[in-house]
C-alpha positions as a Markdown table, in Angstrom:
| # | Residue | x | y | z |
|---|---|---|---|---|
| 1 | Met | -0.1 | 0.3 | 0.4 |
| 2 | Leu | 1.0 | 3.2 | -0.7 |
| 3 | Cys | 0.4 | 6.7 | 1.1 |
| 4 | Val | -0.4 | 10.3 | -0.3 |
| 5 | Gly | -0.8 | 12.8 | 2.1 |
| 6 | Asn | 0.5 | 15.5 | 4.1 |
| 7 | Pro | 0.1 | 15.5 | 8.3 |
| 8 | Met | 0.5 | 18.9 | 8.1 |
| 9 | Arg | -2.4 | 19.7 | 6.3 |
| 10 | Gly | -5.6 | 18.7 | 8.8 |
| 11 | Asp | -7.3 | 15.8 | 6.3 |
| 12 | Asp | -5.4 | 15.6 | 4.0 |
| 13 | Asp | -3.3 | 12.9 | 5.5 |
| 14 | Val | -6.3 | 10.1 | 6.4 |
| 15 | Ala | -4.6 | 8.3 | 3.5 |
| 16 | Asn | -1.8 | 7.9 | 5.9 |
| 17 | Glu | -3.7 | 7.2 | 9.0 |
| 18 | Leu | -5.2 | 4.0 | 7.5 |
| 19 | Gly | -1.2 | 3.1 | 6.7 |
| 20 | Arg | -0.7 | 3.0 | 9.9 |
| 21 | Leu | -4.1 | 1.0 | 10.9 |
| 22 | Val | -3.3 | -1.3 | 7.9 |
| 23 | Glu | 1.0 | -2.4 | 9.9 |
| 24 | Arg | -1.7 | -2.3 | 12.9 |
| 25 | Glu | -3.5 | -5.4 | 11.8 |
| 26 | Cys | -0.4 | -6.5 | 10.5 |
| 27 | Glu | 1.2 | -6.6 | 14.4 |
| 28 | Arg | -2.0 | -7.7 | 15.3 |
| 29 | Gly | -2.8 | -10.9 | 12.3 |
| 30 | Gly | -5.5 | -10.0 | 10.6 |
| 31 | Leu | -3.5 | -8.9 | 7.5 |
| 32 | Val | -0.9 | -10.8 | 6.0 |
| 33 | Gly | 1.4 | -10.7 | 3.6 |
| 34 | Trp | 1.0 | -6.5 | 3.4 |
| 35 | Arg | 3.4 | -3.3 | 3.6 |
| 36 | Val | 2.8 | 0.2 | 3.5 |
| 37 | Phe | 5.1 | 2.9 | 1.9 |
| 38 | Phe | 4.3 | 6.6 | 3.6 |
| 39 | Gly | 4.4 | 8.5 | 0.2 |
| 40 | Gln | 3.2 | 11.7 | 2.1 |
| 41 | Asp | 3.3 | 14.5 | -0.5 |
| 42 | Val | 5.7 | 13.6 | -2.8 |
| 43 | Pro | 5.3 | 9.8 | -3.4 |
| 44 | Glu | 7.5 | 9.1 | -6.0 |
| 45 | Asn | 10.0 | 8.4 | -3.5 |
| 46 | Glu | 8.6 | 5.6 | -2.6 |
| 47 | Phe | 9.0 | 3.9 | -6.5 |
| 48 | Ser | 12.2 | 2.9 | -5.7 |
| 49 | Ala | 11.5 | 0.6 | -2.7 |
| 50 | Ile | 7.8 | -0.2 | -4.3 |
| 51 | Arg | 10.0 | -1.9 | -7.2 |
| 52 | Glu | 12.6 | -3.4 | -4.7 |
| 53 | Tyr | 9.6 | -4.7 | -2.9 |
| 54 | Ala | 8.1 | -5.9 | -6.3 |
| 55 | Pro | 4.4 | -7.1 | -4.9 |
| 56 | Asp | 1.2 | -8.4 | -6.7 |
| 57 | Ile | -1.7 | -5.6 | -6.0 |
| 58 | Ile | -0.3 | -1.7 | -5.7 |
| 59 | Val | -3.1 | -0.4 | -3.8 |
| 60 | Val | -2.6 | 3.3 | -3.8 |
| 61 | Ala | -4.7 | 5.3 | -1.2 |
| 62 | Asp | -5.3 | 9.7 | -0.5 |
| 63 | Ala | -7.4 | 12.1 | 0.3 |
| 64 | Val | -9.7 | 12.8 | -2.5 |
| 65 | Ser | -12.3 | 16.1 | -2.0 |
| 66 | Gly | -15.6 | 16.5 | -3.9 |
| 67 | Phe | -16.4 | 12.8 | -2.7 |
| 68 | Lys | -18.8 | 13.8 | -0.3 |
| 69 | Glu | -16.7 | 11.5 | 2.6 |
| 70 | Arg | -17.3 | 8.1 | 0.3 |
| 71 | Ile | -14.3 | 6.1 | 0.4 |
| 72 | Glu | -14.3 | 4.0 | -2.2 |
| 73 | Phe | -11.6 | 2.1 | -5.1 |
| 74 | Leu | -11.7 | 4.0 | -8.2 |
| 75 | Asp | -10.7 | 4.0 | -11.9 |
| 76 | Leu | -8.4 | 6.2 | -12.8 |
| 77 | Ser | -7.0 | 5.1 | -15.8 |
| 78 | Asp | -9.7 | 7.4 | -17.6 |
| 79 | Glu | -8.1 | 11.0 | -18.1 |
| 80 | Arg | -12.1 | 13.1 | -18.2 |
| 81 | Asp | -12.7 | 11.1 | -14.6 |
| 82 | Tyr | -9.3 | 13.0 | -13.5 |
| 83 | Ile | -9.5 | 14.1 | -9.5 |
| 84 | Tyr | -7.4 | 17.3 | -8.3 |
| 85 | Ser | -5.3 | 16.8 | -5.5 |
| 86 | Thr | -3.1 | 18.4 | -2.9 |
| 87 | His | -0.3 | 16.8 | -4.5 |
| 88 | Asn | 2.5 | 18.0 | -7.6 |
| 89 | Leu | 2.2 | 15.0 | -8.9 |
| 90 | Pro | -1.4 | 14.4 | -10.8 |
| 91 | Val | -2.8 | 10.9 | -9.5 |
| 92 | Pro | -3.8 | 9.8 | -13.2 |
| 93 | Val | 0.7 | 10.0 | -13.9 |
| 94 | Leu | 1.3 | 8.6 | -10.2 |
| 95 | Leu | -1.1 | 5.0 | -11.3 |
| 96 | Ser | 1.0 | 4.9 | -14.7 |
| 97 | Tyr | 3.4 | 5.1 | -13.4 |
| 98 | Leu | 3.4 | 2.5 | -10.7 |
| 99 | Arg | 1.6 | 0.1 | -13.5 |
| 100 | Lys | 5.0 | -0.1 | -14.6 |
| 101 | Ile | 6.3 | -1.6 | -11.7 |
| 102 | Cys | 2.8 | -3.2 | -10.7 |
| 103 | Glu | -0.2 | -4.4 | -13.3 |
| 104 | Lys | -2.3 | -4.7 | -10.2 |
| 105 | Thr | -2.7 | -1.2 | -8.9 |
| 106 | Leu | -5.7 | 0.0 | -7.4 |
| 107 | Phe | -7.2 | 3.5 | -6.5 |
| 108 | Leu | -8.1 | 3.7 | -2.4 |
| 109 | Gly | -10.1 | 7.7 | -2.4 |
| 110 | Ile | -10.7 | 8.2 | 0.6 |
| 111 | Gly | -13.3 | 11.4 | 0.6 |
| 112 | Val | -12.8 | 14.7 | 2.9 |
| 113 | Leu | -14.0 | 18.2 | 3.2 |
| 114 | Leu | -11.7 | 20.3 | 1.3 |
| 115 | Glu | -12.1 | 23.0 | 3.7 |
| 116 | Asn | -10.5 | 20.3 | 5.9 |
| 117 | Val | -6.9 | 20.2 | 3.4 |
| 118 | Leu | -6.8 | 23.7 | 2.8 |
| 119 | Asp | -4.9 | 25.4 | 5.9 |
| 120 | Phe | -1.6 | 24.3 | 7.5 |
| 121 | Lys | -2.4 | 22.4 | 10.6 |
| 122 | Glu | -2.1 | 18.8 | 12.3 |
| 123 | Gly | -3.6 | 16.3 | 13.1 |
| 124 | Leu | -7.9 | 14.5 | 11.5 |
| 125 | Ser | -11.2 | 15.9 | 11.8 |
| 126 | Glu | -13.3 | 13.3 | 13.7 |
| 127 | Ser | -15.0 | 12.8 | 9.8 |
| 128 | Ala | -11.4 | 11.6 | 8.5 |
| 129 | Lys | -10.7 | 9.7 | 12.0 |
| 130 | Asn | -13.9 | 7.7 | 10.4 |
| 131 | Ser | -13.1 | 7.6 | 6.9 |
| 132 | Ala | -9.9 | 5.8 | 8.2 |
| 133 | Leu | -11.8 | 3.6 | 9.4 |
| 134 | Lys | -14.2 | 2.6 | 6.9 |
| 135 | Ala | -11.6 | 2.6 | 4.1 |
| 136 | Leu | -9.1 | 0.0 | 6.4 |
| 137 | Asp | -12.6 | -2.2 | 6.4 |
| 138 | Lys | -12.4 | -1.5 | 1.9 |
| 139 | Ile | -9.1 | -2.9 | 2.5 |
| 140 | Tyr | -10.5 | -6.1 | 4.4 |
| 141 | Glu | -13.1 | -6.5 | 1.4 |
| 142 | Leu | -10.3 | -6.2 | -0.7 |
| 143 | Glu | -8.0 | -9.3 | 1.0 |
| 144 | Ser | -11.1 | -11.5 | 1.4 |
| 145 | Tyr | -11.2 | -11.1 | -2.5 |
| 146 | Ile | -8.0 | -11.6 | -3.5 |
| 147 | Lys | -7.6 | -14.7 | -0.7 |
| 148 | Ala | -11.6 | -16.0 | -2.5 |
């Protein structure tokens, strides 16, 4: 899993929170075989470590605005479905690079309110904390689908 988000931009850190939850689940044995890469706001810095790890599937998690606090796996292979993020590298471009490392690359969008990512502030809103927990449920759903 590659987590994208700036911890100094409030709810933009929601994917990193999901990454921390996934790591805890791995430690307790709830998720097996997962590794979390924290790309923060420069996710391309993790590409070499991901390439070295050689995963079967990559899940890229990031906060998205205008998504009304929904959590979904999204198909961003069509440029017309472009989602604006707070990062320098547009998400579809990021995914296209990662698909060269691993063909099975999925994007998990975690909807947050735009006003909660605009200013520099630390900490997640209660809404974002709940969204991170719901996103963990999506990871478990994916896990059960993969193992079926």
